Steps between C-alpha positions, in 0.01 A plus 500: 500500500528861385213648302647699207184710475557647847757747629771362726331639812155374401635153428685483833184597686291255297737215585587574861217718639207387293236633737630856467538448125128426477406805709712726277305390193203696636698825493474742207735400218713812545568414867551125468870495411578732790325261736698211353824694557400567861405138563818372329703726730319350797583151375868589479507628857270235648702207366821617669490234772441226244793588274778558754691247708583726793361820657794719394429424134138593561606830654715570193207425267265726696760778506524471121128570483530791745770652280286430195204688649738788581607511137143483370404805703818674383399427139799274437366146512707201394445298185296209636186316385303609807674822603440694179123438476473561875678833462260595223204413725643706786535806276161458332303474821714677761518186714585559864865431579441412867280204403782345299746553783266342750436197281870431440599556863227266622644211298796489737268309733499213248871448559428398858350152504361544852123500534341838580465533874131586501195554285560875522850449360356298212245771421776762507697288254195477270443872536856577392549243222160496329307816583746735323464297180120537494537871578748545215266311266221740600726792415571349157123505449490868596360458851685640800240635742495400866205255493646317199843476661346367820290245311810396306688454826234265639479305174878461495507366855218255432661380177838447666351309794305279261815427300695421817238245603506334158881490509520309831584162337755653261684684778481200733683285245783756517485494884350847514171645617327837507238391751515698827707330769260601778199347323691181427595475867141564610369221276782256565658510155870416514719631217674166450165323472381762251813451291446121507138538387370382839375823654173346623162669552656809657614618158142546380428711807798726426401532133141579597609789724721653233224454240258685729737798507525493121120503475484792743732703279286417197196625691681823592596554136144444382362741757679767295374377164256787436781751555742331258483599130398214273811541289704358791324164469779308318741581784250378758392179325737289716227542764269289283762227464584510871131437573503208260811340650391558859166337418672190362728491804201512735319222311812286529502539879779760487746235386758686286626170355163405351518449124223752427684765699819450302349475152425804286132564546303441177251775590755782521419656165126477558523663841725775369273561204194529723681734736605721210146498357335594828780717640482301823853382572 
């Protein structure tokens, strides 16, 4: 249900990307709405596969967003609940055009229901769909130096991989998977069995390997922490939540269907608050 006290973008993010909504609340008040506009834009692009019935319609939707970004940078954006606040954010903070282009282009991969061929392919997908968003969020917060952009990249990859693992049951019900085909073959996980909810013990082994890569990217991001200005923290707080979700996943034997993995974690706000207080995302 819409919250009349929130802007359209903020309410969309609150309802459909609640984790990022919570992280944005730790940003300065004068940057918060720009983050909500950015995250609402991401929602619009990311949901393409879920709202179209065939790939061609998805291509048309993504092309609409490419044209929209063109118009924003030409100073002629359309009248639209997300486009106008996004355009304002772009102008206020000089957001990097190439990051938007990369994010939209990467969503074409969602229109192909085939599993990524390898773990490297999955990481490349995460790097293209999620890392630019964290980097743009850092720019909204006034941070654009090389260490911060690199940390944002690693956080984005880790966050995307964590989300992919948590989405395994949802995608399987739609006869789709983002788990790497080579890892599934190595551990004897057949797609049909996965889709039927009968993947067997091999699934946990696949999930564990992907989770280890996510943790490695978190470690690489945190190795840069002393070089990243503290004002970038709200953009990087997904690292804290990724840690939380990966920890639950590990305690549940890397079973993505476990109830605790699928439920919203009741400690999210506490963990985010502590991270903001200590500056240790």
